[in-house]
N, C-alpha and C positions, 0 to 999 in steps of 0.2 A: 504494500499500499505506499503510495507517495507520500511523502512528507513536503513537497515543494510548496513556498508561500508566496503569495503576490506580494509586490512592493507596495501596491495601494489597492483598496478597494472601498467599496461604498458601506458607509455606517449603516446597518440595519435599523437604527433609531432615528436617526435624522436625514439618511439619505444622502448626505454629503460625501465628496470623494475625499478619502482619508489615508494616510501613510499606514503601513503596517509596521509594526516594532519586530526585532528579531526574534521574540520570543512569541510570536503570530498573534500578539493583542494590537487592537486599534490603538493609535496614538491618542493621548489625550487632547481633547478639542471640544469647543464650546456649541452650544444650542442657544443663541439669542447671547444673554448675559449669565447665563449658568453654564457650567460644566455638562456636555452631553452624557447622557446614562450609558451611550455607548462605547465610552473613553474604557479602554482597558479590556473589553471584551475579546475571547478569542475568536477568531474568524479563519475560514478555510480549514485545512487539515489540522490547524492548532486546537480545533474544537474535538479531534480524536482523542479519547484517553490513553495515555501512554503506560507501559509497566515501569515500575521503578525496580531497581534493584533490590527494595525490600520485599517484593512480591506484591504489591498493589498496584492497582490502575487509579489513577487520579482523574476524577471527572473535571475538566477545564473550567465549564460553566458554573458549576456548583460547588466545586471544591471536595465531594464526597469522595471517600476512598473505598475503592470495590476490590475486594481480596482476588488475586489472581487463582483462576482454576488450575491451572499446572502446580501452583503453589499450594494448594489445597491438597490435592493428590499426592505430593511429594512428602509433606508434612504429616498426613492422616492415613496414607496407604503405602507403608513402604513394600518395595518388589522385594520378593526374597529371591526372585529369579536373577536380580541384577548383582546379587551377593556371590550366588554361585558363578555367575558370568565373569564376575572381576577375580576372584579367586581362580578360575580356570584360566582366564586371560594371563593373570600373573605366572602360573606354574607354566603355560606353553612358552611364555618369554624366556622364563628362566632357561628350560630345557633347550630352546633354540640359540641360546647365548651362553650356554653353559663354559666352554673353554675361557669366553671373557670374563664370566663372573669370577671362575676359580683363579685366574691371574689377579683378579682384582682384591681377592680376598688377601692377598698377601701383604696390602699396603692398607693401612687404617683409614686414609684417606679415601684412596681409590675404593674401598671398601665402601664407606660412607657414602661415595658418589653413586656407587652402582647399587645400593640400597635404595635409594631416593629415585633412581631412574626406574627400578623394577618396580616399585610400589605405585609408580603413576602409570604404569602400561595401561589400565582402564580408563584413565584421563586422555591419555594421547589418543586411545581408540575413538573415545566418546566424541574428541575433537574433530576426527576423521568423518565419522558419521554424522557429525553437525554440519559439516561443511558439505557432504553428499545431500543431506536434507535440504540446506537450504538451496541447491542447485534445482533439486527437483522441484521445488516450491517456485522457484523462477520459471522452470518450464510450465508449470501450470498458471503462474502468473501471466505469461504471454499468450496462453492458450485462452486464458479468461478474456484479456483485453484485447485478443486478435492484434497482437504486436509481435513482432520478430524476435526471436529468442537471444538473450546476450550472446556478443560474439565469442565471449570467454567459453562459454557451454558448447556452443557449434564446433569451436575448435578444439575441444578438449575429447580426444579419443576414447576417456573411460567412460563419457557421458554419452556416447553415441548408443548402447544397447540401450540405456534408460530412456532415451529419447524416441527410440523405435519401439520399445515397449508400451511406452505411455502413449504413443500415438496408436498403437493396435488395441489398447484399452479403449480409447475415445471412439475409434473407428467400430469395434466390435459390438459396443453396448449403444451406439448411437449418442453418446453425450453431449450436452449441453450446460454448460458451467453458468451458474446465475452468481456466483460470489466466489471471493477468494482472499485468505489472508485479512477476513473482516473482523473487525473489534465489535464484539457484542457484549452486553450486560445486561443483569437483573437487579434492578434496585431493591426490590423486596427481600430476595435473600443475599443482597450485596456481593456479588461476584461479577467478574469480567474474564475475558478471555479473546484470544484470536483463533477462531476457527479456520481450520485449512481450507474447506470449501464447501458449497452448496450446488447440487447439479440437479439435472432433469434428464430424463431419459424413458422414452417409450417402453423398450425393452426391459429395463429395471422395475417400472412401475409395474409392468405384467408378473413379475417374477415376485416382488415385494407386496403386491396388494395394494398399490394407492393410484390415485389419479395421475394420468400423465403429465399433468401440469403442477404436480406437487413437488417443491424441493425434498431431496433427500439429502441428509448430511453425509460428508464424505472426509475422509482422512486417508494418508498415504504413509506407510510404513516400508523401510529399504533394509531392515535388520534380517540377521537368520539366514536361512536356505530355503527356496520353494520345496514346500510339502515336507518339510522337516518339523517333527514335533517334538514336544517337551516329555518328561518324564511322566506327566500325568494325561498325556494323549493330547494337551493342547497344540496350537499352531507357534511354532517358534518366531518369534518377530511380531505377532500380532496377538496381543494379549489383552484379556476382558477388561483393562483399565481404560482402553481405547473408546468402549461402549460407554462408560461411566463418564468419562471426559465429554465425549459426543452429547450426552444427556443433559448435561449442562449447558452446551452451546445451543440444543436445542430449546431448552427452556428460558433462555434468555429472551427477553421481550424487546430489547430495544437494539439496534445495531448502527454504524456509522458508514454512510456512503463515502466515498474516495474525496468528496469536495468537502468532508467535514458534516454534512449536514446527518443529524440523529433521525432515525425512521423506527416505525414498528417493524418487528420482523414478520413475515408471512408465515403461515402454517407449514410445519416441516415434520415429516414422515417420522413415526416412532421406531422405525428400523433403518440404521445407515448403512455405508458400506467403507469396508477398509481397505484400499488397494494396496496389495504387497507386492512391490515394484522392485526386481531384481534385474539382474544384467542377463539371465537365463530365460527371463519371461516375466508373466504376472499371474496373480491369483486374486480374484475378488470376492470377499468375504462379507456376509451379512452380519449385522452388530446389532442387538436391539439397544435402542437408547431411550426407551419411552419412560412415562413418570414412573414405573417401578424401579427402573434403574436410576432414576433420578432422586430417589426415595434413600437409595443407598449413598450417592455423593453427600446428601447432607447428613448422612450419619459419618461419613468420610471428614465432612468438615468441623463436625462437632469433636471428631478425635484430633484433628489438626490444631483447633482452638484449644483444646486442652494442653498439647503438647508444647504449644508456644505461650502459653498463659498459667493454668493452674498446676499444670505439672512441676514448673519450678518451686511451688511453695508446699509440694506434698511432704518433701522430706526436710526435717529440720537440723540444726547442729547437732553433734553429738551431746549426749546430757553427761553431766558429772555429780556426784552425789551432793545433796545440800548441805552446806556447813552449818554445824550446830555446835554450842559454846557448851564448856564443862557442866555449867550449871544447868543447862536445859537437859544434859544427858542424865544428871543425877536425880 
């Protein structure tokens, strides 16, 4: 979603042409003898809430803080699979670099450096996946806006199979995207987030049982391998949390268009889809994201609020026996 700001725009209150400050707010100006109430108002894309590093979206118009959906899920629903994945990755990295680690173990400083490098193996892998995820989102963004894909993606040979498989998905299912990377919010439950995309498809509508003109929530995952399963029979790379996250985005009542206009969201189907996009192909999985799944999200939110609030006051300092005087003891 673009964050470009115009240098000047029309004040919505007084109708005069005014300068836009660097923060996206209208320059202070007068309406008659008084300061115009439009002064300082965010305009254009500056009206779209942005996620802070603390895990909140701040509504520029109201100042209201809305907790990030992804932050809620991270704090309230730890992913056990990630713990096993991180441990396995560190073990694999160690075995692949065993001679180097043995040599490093003979020198205290080299051993410390090797330890620090090894324990960050999962972080490096996550960063690689994040870069891949960003590129995939750019592919989808270009498709939604009917714009050419970024040159860096088109000229990257590693991205070629992803582009081809994504195009196959769009063609196979007659996909029309209606939104991408859209910030949505629910003021009643006080959360906000950035959904991957909404789409319409006559073929998917037929399979999922909804009107052909109804928006279907969608998400893309690029981890794991196609058709690989977890120890409990799930799909590796496509986890139930995707449906929980999608249920929050589906429940969100408001969204922001690319020009910063806030709009009420249209009805969305209670079954979404996760596109598992890999170099060797793609799979499309239906995911429940209706009200019953959203209820689970509300429970997770309560756990997240406990972890960041009351949990810090549950355990007190260590106790010591009360001091008593000899007279009281007698």
